[in-house]
KOLMAR-973695 format. One record per residue (C-alpha): residue number from 1; residue in one letter; x, y, z. Coordinates in steps of 0.25 Angstrom, whole numbers. Example, Ala and Ser with C-alpha at 12.3 -4.5 7.8 and 13.67 -1.06 7.14 Angstrom:
<nodes>
<node><num>1</num><residu>A</residu><east>49</east><north>-18</north><up>31</up></node>
<node><num>2</num><residu>S</residu><east>55</east><north>-4</north><up>29</up></node>
</nodes>
This chain:
<nodes>
<node><num>1</num><residu>K</residu><east>-522</east><north>274</north><up>35</up></node>
<node><num>2</num><residu>F</residu><east>-511</east><north>267</north><up>27</up></node>
<node><num>3</num><residu>C</residu><east>-498</east><north>264</north><up>35</up></node>
<node><num>4</num><residu>L</residu><east>-486</east><north>259</north><up>26</up></node>
<node><num>5</num><residu>V</residu><east>-479</east><north>253</north><up>38</up></node>
<node><num>6</num><residu>C</residu><east>-491</east><north>245</north><up>43</up></node>
<node><num>7</num><residu>R</residu><east>-493</east><north>240</north><up>29</up></node>
<node><num>8</num><residu>R</residu><east>-478</east><north>235</north><up>28</up></node>
<node><num>9</num><residu>L</residu><east>-479</east><north>229</north><up>42</up></node>
<node><num>10</num><residu>E</residu><east>-492</east><north>221</north><up>38</up></node>
<node><num>11</num><residu>E</residu><east>-485</east><north>216</north><up>25</up></node>
<node><num>12</num><residu>L</residu><east>-473</east><north>211</north><up>33</up></node>
<node><num>13</num><residu>R</residu><east>-482</east><north>204</north><up>43</up></node>
<node><num>14</num><residu>K</residu><east>-489</east><north>197</north><up>32</up></node>
<node><num>15</num><residu>K</residu><east>-476</east><north>193</north><up>26</up></node>
<node><num>16</num><residu>E</residu><east>-471</east><north>187</north><up>39</up></node>
<node><num>17</num><residu>N</residu><east>-483</east><north>179</north><up>42</up></node>
<node><num>18</num><residu>P</residu><east>-485</east><north>166</north><up>33</up></node>
<node><num>19</num><residu>A</residu><east>-498</east><north>166</north><up>24</up></node>
<node><num>20</num><residu>V</residu><east>-504</east><north>153</north><up>19</up></node>
<node><num>21</num><residu>G</residu><east>-508</east><north>152</north><up>4</up></node>
<node><num>22</num><residu>E</residu><east>-519</east><north>144</north><up>-2</up></node>
<node><num>23</num><residu>K</residu><east>-525</east><north>132</north><up>6</up></node>
<node><num>24</num><residu>L</residu><east>-523</east><north>119</north><up>-1</up></node>
<node><num>25</num><residu>E</residu><east>-535</east><north>111</north><up>-2</up></node>
<node><num>26</num><residu>D</residu><east>-529</east><north>98</north><up>-7</up></node>
<node><num>27</num><residu>Q</residu><east>-522</east><north>96</north><up>6</up></node>
<node><num>28</num><residu>K</residu><east>-533</east><north>92</north><up>16</up></node>
<node><num>29</num><residu>S</residu><east>-531</east><north>90</north><up>30</up></node>
<node><num>30</num><residu>E</residu><east>-540</east><north>92</north><up>42</up></node>
<node><num>31</num><residu>S</residu><east>-529</east><north>98</north><up>51</up></node>
<node><num>32</num><residu>K</residu><east>-520</east><north>105</north><up>41</up></node>
<node><num>33</num><residu>T</residu><east>-522</east><north>116</north><up>31</up></node>
<node><num>34</num><residu>Y</residu><east>-512</east><north>116</north><up>19</up></node>
<node><num>35</num><residu>Y</residu><east>-509</east><north>129</north><up>11</up></node>
<node><num>36</num><residu>G</residu><east>-502</east><north>130</north><up>-3</up></node>
<node><num>37</num><residu>S</residu><east>-493</east><north>141</north><up>1</up></node>
<node><num>38</num><residu>V</residu><east>-488</east><north>151</north><up>12</up></node>
<node><num>39</num><residu>A</residu><east>-482</east><north>165</north><up>11</up></node>
<node><num>40</num><residu>R</residu><east>-472</east><north>170</north><up>20</up></node>
<node><num>41</num><residu>D</residu><east>-462</east><north>182</north><up>19</up></node>
<node><num>42</num><residu>G</residu><east>-468</east><north>185</north><up>5</up></node>
<node><num>43</num><residu>I</residu><east>-464</east><north>171</north><up>0</up></node>
<node><num>44</num><residu>N</residu><east>-475</east><north>162</north><up>-4</up></node>
<node><num>45</num><residu>Y</residu><east>-472</east><north>147</north><up>-1</up></node>
<node><num>46</num><residu>K</residu><east>-480</east><north>136</north><up>-8</up></node>
<node><num>47</num><residu>V</residu><east>-481</east><north>121</north><up>-6</up></node>
<node><num>48</num><residu>G</residu><east>-468</east><north>115</north><up>-12</up></node>
<node><num>49</num><residu>D</residu><east>-459</east><north>128</north><up>-10</up></node>
<node><num>50</num><residu>C</residu><east>-446</east><north>127</north><up>-3</up></node>
<node><num>51</num><residu>C</residu><east>-441</east><north>136</north><up>8</up></node>
<node><num>52</num><residu>Y</residu><east>-430</east><north>135</north><up>18</up></node>
<node><num>53</num><residu>I</residu><east>-433</east><north>135</north><up>33</up></node>
<node><num>54</num><residu>E</residu><east>-423</east><north>138</north><up>43</up></node>
<node><num>55</num><residu>P</residu><east>-420</east><north>126</north><up>52</up></node>
<node><num>56</num><residu>D</residu><east>-424</east><north>133</north><up>65</up></node>
<node><num>57</num><residu>A</residu><east>-437</east><north>139</north><up>59</up></node>
<node><num>58</num><residu>F</residu><east>-446</east><north>128</north><up>65</up></node>
<node><num>59</num><residu>G</residu><east>-444</east><north>120</north><up>78</up></node>
<node><num>60</num><residu>F</residu><east>-448</east><north>105</north><up>77</up></node>
<node><num>61</num><residu>N</residu><east>-448</east><north>95</north><up>88</up></node>
<node><num>62</num><residu>V</residu><east>-440</east><north>85</north><up>81</up></node>
<node><num>63</num><residu>Q</residu><east>-433</east><north>73</north><up>89</up></node>
<node><num>64</num><residu>H</residu><east>-421</east><north>68</north><up>81</up></node>
<node><num>65</num><residu>V</residu><east>-420</east><north>53</north><up>80</up></node>
<node><num>66</num><residu>Q</residu><east>-409</east><north>48</north><up>89</up></node>
<node><num>67</num><residu>T</residu><east>-399</east><north>39</north><up>81</up></node>
<node><num>68</num><residu>K</residu><east>-391</east><north>28</north><up>88</up></node>
<node><num>69</num><residu>K</residu><east>-376</east><north>29</north><up>86</up></node>
<node><num>70</num><residu>K</residu><east>-369</east><north>16</north><up>82</up></node>
<node><num>71</num><residu>K</residu><east>-357</east><north>13</north><up>89</up></node>
<node><num>72</num><residu>K</residu><east>-345</east><north>9</north><up>80</up></node>
<node><num>73</num><residu>K</residu><east>-339</east><north>-4</north><up>83</up></node>
<node><num>74</num><residu>K</residu><east>-325</east><north>-4</north><up>85</up></node>
<node><num>75</num><residu>K</residu><east>-317</east><north>-16</north><up>79</up></node>
<node><num>76</num><residu>K</residu><east>-306</east><north>-22</north><up>87</up></node>
<node><num>77</num><residu>K</residu><east>-293</east><north>-23</north><up>80</up></node>
<node><num>78</num><residu>K</residu><east>-285</east><north>-36</north><up>81</up></node>
</nodes>
């Protein structure tokens, strides 16, 4: 049987999940695989394209460098 609702739900699931494009052969690595593009939400992103990512989209364990504050020397007035 053909179910229009099931078909629509399947299309929405495919849009939400990222899908990789063609594999790049010129980028060789034993531990990594490189792809030329990725598609998500119906938009195809290629290498070199720009996109905006919300600041809270990813969590990174970054330790900021501690800077030493310099004390200002006070000059004595005569």
